[in-house]
Structure formats: C-alpha cells, structure tokens
C-alpha positions as CSV (number, residue, x, y, z in Angstrom):
1,X,-71.8,69.7,-6.8
2,X,-71.5,71.5,-3.4
3,X,-68.5,71.0,-1.1
4,X,-70.8,69.3,1.4
5,X,-71.9,66.7,-1.3
6,X,-68.3,66.2,-2.5
7,X,-67.1,65.4,1.1
8,X,-70.1,63.1,1.7
9,X,-69.4,61.2,-1.5
10,X,-65.7,60.8,-0.6
11,X,-66.5,59.7,2.9
12,X,-68.9,57.1,1.5
13,X,-66.5,55.8,-1.1
14,X,-63.2,56.0,0.8
15,X,-63.5,54.8,4.4
16,X,-59.9,55.7,5.3
17,X,-60.8,59.4,4.6
18,X,-63.0,59.2,7.7
19,X,-59.9,58.9,9.9
20,X,-58.4,62.0,11.4
21,X,-54.8,61.1,10.4
22,X,-55.7,61.2,6.7
23,X,-58.0,64.3,6.8
24,X,-55.5,67.1,6.2
25,X,-53.8,65.8,3.1
26,X,-57.0,64.6,1.5
27,X,-58.8,67.9,2.2
28,X,-55.8,69.9,0.8
29,X,-55.8,67.8,-2.3
30,X,-59.5,68.4,-2.8
31,X,-59.0,72.1,-2.3
32,X,-56.1,72.2,-4.8
33,X,-58.2,70.3,-7.4
34,X,-61.2,72.6,-6.9
35,X,-59.0,75.7,-7.5
36,X,-57.2,73.9,-10.4
37,X,-53.8,74.3,-8.6
38,X,-53.1,70.6,-8.2
39,X,-50.9,70.4,-11.3
40,X,-48.9,73.4,-10.1
41,X,-48.3,71.6,-6.8
42,X,-47.2,68.4,-8.5
43,X,-44.9,70.3,-10.9
44,X,-43.4,72.3,-7.9
45,X,-44.6,75.6,-9.2
46,X,-45.0,78.0,-6.2
47,X,-48.4,79.7,-5.6
48,X,-48.6,83.4,-5.5
49,X,-49.7,85.0,-2.2
50,X,-53.1,85.6,-3.7
51,X,-53.4,82.0,-4.7
52,X,-52.2,80.8,-1.3
53,X,-54.8,83.0,0.4
54,X,-57.5,81.6,-2.0
55,X,-56.3,78.0,-1.2
56,X,-56.4,78.7,2.6
57,X,-60.0,79.9,2.3
58,X,-61.0,76.9,0.2
59,X,-59.3,74.5,2.5
60,X,-61.1,76.0,5.5
61,X,-64.4,75.6,3.7
62,X,-63.7,72.0,3.0
63,X,-62.6,71.4,6.6
64,X,-65.9,73.0,7.9
65,X,-68.0,70.9,5.6
66,X,-66.1,67.8,6.5
67,X,-67.0,68.4,10.1
68,X,-70.6,69.1,9.2
69,X,-71.0,65.9,7.2
70,X,-69.5,63.8,10.0
71,X,-71.8,65.4,12.5
72,X,-74.9,64.8,10.3
73,X,-74.0,61.2,9.3
74,X,-72.8,59.2,12.3
75,X,-72.0,56.2,10.0
76,X,-69.4,58.4,8.2
77,X,-67.4,59.1,11.3
78,X,-64.0,57.6,11.7
79,X,-63.1,55.3,14.5
80,X,-61.2,58.2,16.2
81,X,-64.1,60.7,16.0
82,X,-64.9,60.5,19.7
83,X,-61.2,61.2,20.5
84,X,-61.5,64.7,19.0
85,X,-62.5,66.5,22.2
86,X,-59.7,64.8,24.1
87,X,-57.1,65.6,21.4
88,X,-58.3,69.3,21.4
89,X,-57.8,69.5,25.2
90,X,-54.4,67.9,24.9
91,X,-53.4,70.5,22.3
92,X,-54.7,73.3,24.5
93,X,-52.6,72.1,27.4
94,X,-49.6,71.8,25.0
95,X,-50.0,75.4,24.0
96,X,-50.2,76.5,27.7
97,X,-54.0,76.9,28.0
98,X,-56.0,75.3,30.7
99,X,-58.4,72.8,29.2
100,X,-62.1,73.3,29.9
101,X,-61.5,76.7,31.4
102,X,-64.9,78.1,30.4
103,X,-66.6,74.9,31.6
104,X,-65.2,75.6,35.1
105,X,-66.5,79.1,35.0
106,X,-69.9,77.9,33.9
107,X,-69.9,75.3,36.7
108,X,-69.1,78.1,39.3
109,X,-72.0,80.1,37.9
110,X,-74.3,77.1,38.3
111,X,-73.2,76.6,41.9
112,X,-73.7,80.3,42.7
113,X,-77.4,79.9,41.6
114,X,-78.0,77.1,44.0
115,X,-76.7,79.0,47.1
C-alpha cells in the first residue's frame, strides 16, 4: 500500500487525525512503524544517525502525502485546515520574517504594468 493510500485510509477511519494538533505525533508513529523502528522507540533504544536520517526522510514523505490527500479530498480536511495559511504567516513573523513579502513584490509588479 502506498503512503498516500495509508494516509487516506487513516484520515477516513480516524477523524481526529485530520486535525493539525494530532498530525505530527501520528505521522511520526506511522513512519516509525513503516521503518520497523516503533518497538525500538517504545523500548527506549536510541536510533543510529543513519536510522535517524532514514526516519526524517520517511516522516517528510508522510507529511507531504498527508498534505496531498487533504488537498485532494476536501471532506478529509480538519476543522483547522483553513487556518494553515494564517498560522504559517504568524510563524514567519515569530521568526522575524515579513509575512507575504513576495506577494507585496508581486503586487508592485502588477501596479507597474498598469502605469
């Protein structure tokens, strides 16, 4: 079963998985299971650097597919899905970046075409 299909199945069967606040832990668990590292985690056995890198890559794949499934199936989006853009902008501001910086540049370019 592909990661996309696993995520879709989990989102259909477990509505709380659709919410942003549960996403990280659930995706991490799925990635650990997929790599057969879950029991190591439960037993408190540390991962090697190579295993950790493998986990990071697998987690990123799961996160990417999670976003793709929610984009493709509107009924599988959590109640906080629409808040994603706002939360991303708030995080940018928290890190010292100006939110929508590129949008402002794009707007200026559009105005320059008019004049």
